[in-house]
N, C-alpha and C positions, 0 to 999 in steps of 0.2 A: 166338410172342412174347406176352408178357403185360404188362398195365399195371394200375394200381390207382387207384381213385378216392380222392383224398386226403380226401374228406369222409366217405364211408360205408365206406371200406376194402374195397370189393367189387372182386375181381379179374376182369379181362376178357381174353379172347383177342382179339388184334388183328393184322392183317396189315400188310405194308409199304404196300400200296395205301391202306389206311385211314389210315396215319400221314401219307402224303404228300398226301392229298386236301385237307387244310386246314391244312397246316403242323403237324400233330400235335394240333390242337385237336379235342376230342371232348366229347360230353355224356353223362353217366352215365344209363343207362336205368333205374337204380333210384332215385336221389335227384335226378336232373335237374341235378346240379352240372356246370358246364362247366369243363374242366381241360385241361392239355397232357399228353397221354399220354407224350410223350417223357421227362418228368421222372421217371416211375416205371416206365419200360420195363425189362423183364428177360426172361430166358429161362424163368423159373419163377415161379409165384405168389409174391408178396412176403410173404404172411402166414406167420409162423413157427409159429403154431398150425395146427390143422386148417383147411385153406383153405376159404374160403366158396365157395358154388356159383359155378363159373366160367361166366359167361354168354357166349354166342357174340356175334359182332360184330353180329348182328341186334339185340341189346339196346343197342348203342351207336350213336348217331346221329352220322354224320359231319357236320361243320359246314362249310358253304360259307364263302367269304371274306366274303360279305355278312352271313351269320349271325354270323360271328366279330365283325365290326364292331358288329353290333347287340347281341350278347351283352356286349361289353366297353364299350359306350357308357355314358358317365357319365349317370346319371339325375338326379343332384343338380346343380343349377346353383349357381354361386358367388353368394352373397349379397353384394352390394356392402357393404364395410365402412363402417359408419356412422362418419362423422368424429367423433372424440372432441370433446367440448365444448372450445372454445377456452380455453386457459389464460392468454390475454393479459391479461384483467382482473386476475387474481391476480398475474401478473408485474409489471404496471404498479403495483399497490398496493405490492408489496414494493420496487419501484424508488423510488417516491415516499417511502416510509418510510425507505429507506436514505439518500436525499438529505437528508431532514429531520434524520435522526440525525447525519449528517456536518456539517450546518450548525450543529446544537446543539453538537457537540464543538468545532467551529472557534470558535464564539462564546465558549464557556467558556475555551478555550485563549487566545483573544485577551484575555479579561478578566483572567485571572490572570497571563499572561505578557506583557501589553502593554508593561510598562516594559522588560523584557529585549529584547523585539523592537524597541522603539524605539531602544534603545541600540546593539543589534547591527546593525540594518538601518535606518539613518536614512531611507532612501527610503520606508519604511513609516510614518514619523512623521505626515505629514499625514492619512493615513487613520486611524491609531490615535488621533490627537487628536480627530477627528470621532466615532470610535467611543466614546471615553471620555467625551466631552461628552454623548452620548446614554445611555450605560450607567452612568456614575458612577464608572468606574475613574480612577485618577490616574497620570500620567506624570511621572517626575522630569525635571528640566531636561536638555536635550541638552548634552553636554559636548564641548568642542573646545579643550583647553588650548593647542594650537599656534596658535590664533587670538588668543590674548591676548599682548600685547607690553608691554614696559617702555619707556615713552617718556622717562622721566627717572629718574635715581637720584643719590643723594648719601649718602656714608658719611663721617662725621666723628666726632671725639671728642665725647663728651657734654659740653655746656657746664657742667652742674651736678653730674654724677655722676663721680667719679674712676674711672679704668680701665674706662670704659664707652663704648659707641659709640651714636651716634644716626643712624639710617638713614631717609632719606625716599625713597620711590619713587612713581612715577606709572604706573598700569596703564591699559591701554585694551583693551576687548573689540572686536576687529575682525570678529567673526562677525556674521552678519545676524540672530542670535537671542540671546535672553537665556540665559546659561549659569551653572553654579555657579561661585562664587569658587574660584580655584585654591589648591592647596597651594603655599606659597612656600618654596623650599629655598635656603639661603644657605651658600656654601662659601668658606673662606679658604685662601690659598696663600702660600708664601714666595716669595722671589725666583727660586727654581729651579722654581717651579710644583709644589712638593710640598704635598700637602693637609695643612693643619694642623688644621682644625676644620670641622665642618658641622652644620647644624641645619635642621629643617623646621618651618615655622610654619603652623598652621591659620588659616583666615580670621578666626576670633574673636580671634586673637592680633595680627593686624595691621590689622584694620578698626576704625573708630570704632564705639562702642556705639550710635550713632544709626542705623546701617545695619542693615536687616533682611536678614540673611544668607540666609534661606530664599527671599526673593524673587528672588535671583540677580543676576548681573552684567549690567546692561543693555548692549545693543549700542551701539557707537560712542560710549560715554560714558567720559571719563577718570575715574580713581579714584585718590585720594591715600591712601597708607598710610605709617604710621610704626612703626618698630621701635626698641626700646631693648634692648641686650644687653651683656654683659660682653665686654671686649676679649679675644679668645681667645689672642692671642700678639703680643708686640711685633714679632716677625719677619713678621707677616702684612702683606704689601704689596699683595696682589691679592685680589679677591673675585669671586664669580660667583653670579648668580641663576638659578634654574631653576624654571619653573612646571609644575606637574603637576595 
């Protein structure tokens, strides 16, 4: 039987006894390379060219189990991996920067959208009022037309203008806050409740000129309003007010 050193490619003659002595582990007598003879075992020399000098088994040293262990013992010890520098400070920096950026965006959104937020989410108004007091933004008056009621009304023919009506109404803001003056819509119906005419009046059309419309309708304070208009139809017997 023959085997070949995988390092120097020298062919060796080897017996079964030599193969089983140390599990096939042998050491080349030429280059001292330790290898497993079983991996290159053949009946003839492995070299395709003119075979190198075939050495007898005396040139191959059989390895004992102890020598095998020693030959294959790792000589390099694992170097403990040095822990990479902690990235926590950098992560903390980016986290703080992200929080500051979010706070900045929230502040800008609150400034430019404060009025819409206050109208859409009344629960936020107290906070937004404090915010605007500090930042200089402005909130429009909170609107709740359903909190305004008509506590007195009177529709009659105009005493001095022919074919005209004189309308007196008294409004009251039942909300706990000042709100914008409402749009006043007046509709006329005939005896069958058929709509004959309708018209909407802006605050400037029914309020006295002495009233500052921009200041809003104070809470729990009655307000008198007067309207003068052409009688829409002699068949108009009913009327209806709507506040928006």
